[in-house]
SEPA-743740 format. One record per residue (C-alpha): residue number from 1; chain; x, y, z; residue in one letter. Coordinates in steps of 0.02 Angstrom, whole numbers, plus 50000, padded with zeros to 5 digits. Each point is the difference from the previous one (the first is absolute). Layout:
BEGIN
pos:NUM | unit:A | u:X | v:Y | w:Z | code:A
...
***
This chain:
BEGIN
pos:1 | unit:A | u:49923 | v:49762 | w:50604 | code:X
pos:2 | unit:A | u:50073 | v:50169 | w:49957 | code:X
pos:3 | unit:A | u:50149 | v:49995 | w:49883 | code:X
pos:4 | unit:A | u:50132 | v:50136 | w:50012 | code:X
pos:5 | unit:A | u:49992 | v:50067 | w:49823 | code:X
pos:6 | unit:A | u:50159 | v:50102 | w:50022 | code:X
pos:7 | unit:A | u:50099 | v:49840 | w:50020 | code:X
pos:8 | unit:A | u:49928 | v:49930 | w:49839 | code:X
pos:9 | unit:A | u:50028 | v:50158 | w:49899 | code:X
pos:10 | unit:A | u:50113 | v:50121 | w:50096 | code:X
pos:11 | unit:A | u:50037 | v:50112 | w:49850 | code:X
pos:12 | unit:A | u:49837 | v:50010 | w:49905 | code:X
pos:13 | unit:A | u:49881 | v:50013 | w:50148 | code:X
pos:14 | unit:A | u:50040 | v:50183 | w:50028 | code:X
pos:15 | unit:A | u:49963 | v:50045 | w:49819 | code:X
pos:16 | unit:A | u:49832 | v:49916 | w:49980 | code:X
pos:17 | unit:A | u:49839 | v:50087 | w:50043 | code:X
pos:18 | unit:A | u:49939 | v:49904 | w:50154 | code:X
pos:19 | unit:A | u:49842 | v:49942 | w:49913 | code:X
pos:20 | unit:A | u:50096 | v:49947 | w:49845 | code:X
pos:21 | unit:A | u:50127 | v:49905 | w:50104 | code:X
pos:22 | unit:A | u:49863 | v:49910 | w:50094 | code:X
pos:23 | unit:A | u:49924 | v:49944 | w:49835 | code:X
pos:24 | unit:A | u:50168 | v:49939 | w:49935 | code:X
pos:25 | unit:A | u:50036 | v:49913 | w:50164 | code:X
pos:26 | unit:A | u:49833 | v:49908 | w:49994 | code:X
pos:27 | unit:A | u:50015 | v:49948 | w:49818 | code:X
pos:28 | unit:A | u:50102 | v:49841 | w:50032 | code:X
pos:29 | unit:A | u:49870 | v:49947 | w:50128 | code:X
pos:30 | unit:A | u:49861 | v:50029 | w:49874 | code:X
pos:31 | unit:A | u:50092 | v:49899 | w:49868 | code:X
pos:32 | unit:A | u:50032 | v:49860 | w:50125 | code:X
pos:33 | unit:A | u:49814 | v:49995 | w:50039 | code:X
pos:34 | unit:A | u:49959 | v:49987 | w:49816 | code:X
pos:35 | unit:A | u:50124 | v:49858 | w:49978 | code:X
pos:36 | unit:A | u:49939 | v:49903 | w:50151 | code:X
pos:37 | unit:A | u:49817 | v:50039 | w:49966 | code:X
pos:38 | unit:A | u:49978 | v:50072 | w:50174 | code:X
pos:39 | unit:A | u:49952 | v:50176 | w:49948 | code:X
pos:40 | unit:A | u:49856 | v:50084 | w:50090 | code:X
***
């Protein structure tokens, strides 16, 4: 499922380097995986 990142962060998205923003966007998912123990 593709999330519209501009809706989540309409102001900051344009300032982040695309790669940097992708990393920041994925961080909560990574943390959630650590918490639930379902990391790769």
